[in-house]
C-alpha positions, 0 to 999 in steps of 0.5 A: 347136423352139418358135416363141415368137411367135404359134405355141407348138406343136412343129415338127420338120423332118427334113432327112435325108428326101427329103420336101419341107420345105414338105410336112412343115411343112404337115402338122404345122400341119394336124395341130395344127388338127385336134387343136384345138391351133390354134383357129379365129381363131388368127393365125399368124406371118408367113412371114418370121418362121416362116422365121427361127424354123425356119431355112428359106427364106421360100419353104418357109414360103410354100409350106406356107401355100399348101398350107394355104390350098388345103386350107381350113385358113387364111384371110387378112385384108387387111393382117393376116396368116394365120389358122386358118379358123374352120370348121376349128377343133376342137369345144370338147371337142377344144380342152381341154388334154391330159388328165392321166395317168389320165383316162378317155374317159367313154362313159356315156350322157346327156352333152352335146356341144359339137359344133355348139354354137349359140354365136351364139344362146347369146350372144344369149340371155344378152345379151338376159337381161342387158339386163333389170334383175334383179327386186327381189323373190323369183322367182315361185313356179313360175318366170318366166311367160315361161319357163313359157309357152315350156316349155309351147309347146315340150312341145306342139310336140315331145311332143304334150302338151296343156298351158298355162303354168300347169301348168309349174313350173321346177326346177333339173334333172331330178333336182331335179324328180323329187325334188320330185314324189316329196316333194310328191305321191308316196306313202311306201315303195316306188316302181316304177322302169323297169328297166333305166333310167339310175341317176340315177332310182333314186338320186333315189328312194333319196335321197328315203327311198323304196325303188326296185323294178323295173318290168321293160321288155323290148327292145320297150318293153312292161312285162313285168309289172304295177306291183309291189304296194304301189307307189303311184308309177311312174317311167317313160320311155315314149318311149325312154331309155337303155339300149335306147330302146324306145318303149312300145306304145299298149296298154302305155300304156293299161294303165299309165294304167288303173293310175294311175286305179285309186286316188286316190294312184296317180301316174305320173311320165314322164321326158322325154328330149332327142329330138323325138317322131316326127311320124308315127303318134304314140303317145298321151301318158300324161299325156293317158291317165291325166289327173290322176294324171301328172307329166312331168319333164325338163330341158335339160342335154343339149341345151346344157350341164350348167351350164344347170341349168334343168328343168321339171315338168308337172302336171295342174291338180288335182295343182297344187292338191294341192301343199304351200305352197312345194313348188316355191319353193326352189332355183330357177334364177337369173333370168338363166338362166331368162330366157336359156332362155326366149329360146332356146325362143321364138326356136326355138334349142332345137328347131333344136338338137334336130334337129341333135343327132338328125342328129349322133347318127344319123351317130355311130350309123352309125359305131359299127355300121360299126366293129363289123360286122367282129366278125361275128354273135357281137357283136350290136348292139341296134336303134337306140333311145336317142339317142346310145347303142348296146347291145353284146351280147357272146357268152357267152365274153366277160364284160361285166365283164371287157371293162369292166375291160380298157377301163377299164385302157386309159383308156375307161369303158364301163358294163355293162348291169348298171349300168342294172338295180336290184341283184339284177336279171338283166342281159344280158351287154352294154355300153352305149356312149354315143357322142353326146357324143364328138367323132368323132375321140375316138369312133374311138379308142374304137371302135379300143380296143373292137374290139381288146378284143372280138377273139375271141382276146383272153385278158383278156376270155374267160370262164372255162369249165369251171374 
């Protein structure tokens, strides 16, 4: 039965059971709130209207509402009625309409989460930006001065990078910034790319007309070999990035810095993730070690949302002089977007969000590890590393590609470790589970499917041995 006025969810009351009707009604309304079908602030029908529509006594409706009030699902407004409590509303990802048939839960790392989104600060920033008259001329080369200044301050606080606003250039995102750096400053031919690494890095290299070659990184973060011959540019994430999140040691950083200084055309591009660099025992920054021959690229898409297409490039002053005219003048973010982000950075909203994300990721990491622990030592989890990501190493009898295919059949997309390696590179038998962007309820469902698929007797994923 549907209630057309104020409530458009199905309510089914079983009058053949001994369970009280008010308990059934309260449970179904609470479930609708938990699933995001009733959002925070949604007004519910009066008890009289609800009773009439469901053909129950008003006392049943009143008792159900009292249960929901006691459990914190509802709040009253004087003279206005009953509303879903704002604090009980589901995260934005849960408030979407039901996914169409065939849509998958995407567990690829590096996605933004709407959980705990700082909506008040977001609104204030865009309101602040919209109150300023738009410029009548083209945006300054390199971006708005106030944003460049704010980004420089942010990098000093969170990354320990010694820089000023004149070294910061604003881009439309990490991929855009990396492409611009390669085109403006990188040499032709081959580019050494950290391996394994997010596929977007090698894709940008390929799109620039260059060939990506592997700069192997082990689980401890050390580069296992020198930069491949004939490479004049190296793209790395020394402070941890998917899949392993391993932090490169001070010795390895120094070796790469020495390589960068060896020749005038050598360049190290450091890709910055979303996490805050630890304050305790900080490691030396590549940009400080290598000096002139470094560039730092990053963006804010996973801090807030992909729609905030604003990133940055940090260059040494001498490299700025080597930029071709207009190298960073095109494809800039809009004036309003730059102004809003400057406000978010200046007011401390970005830093607060980063710390919030670290807490969220840590909690979900613990949830993943607890859920997979009953599988025993055969399924090994890599130590905590990249934010919001867990690498799941499988026993030899379970083939990662088969597990990936079975999960995909069940509506869950979990990439294999092989997808983070350059083609032809040896890869471990593992999955890379990105969990930080998933609402907890969705993550629990993913883990239920994963545990079921990884069960030692599951026939669909056992590796064929001796055939």
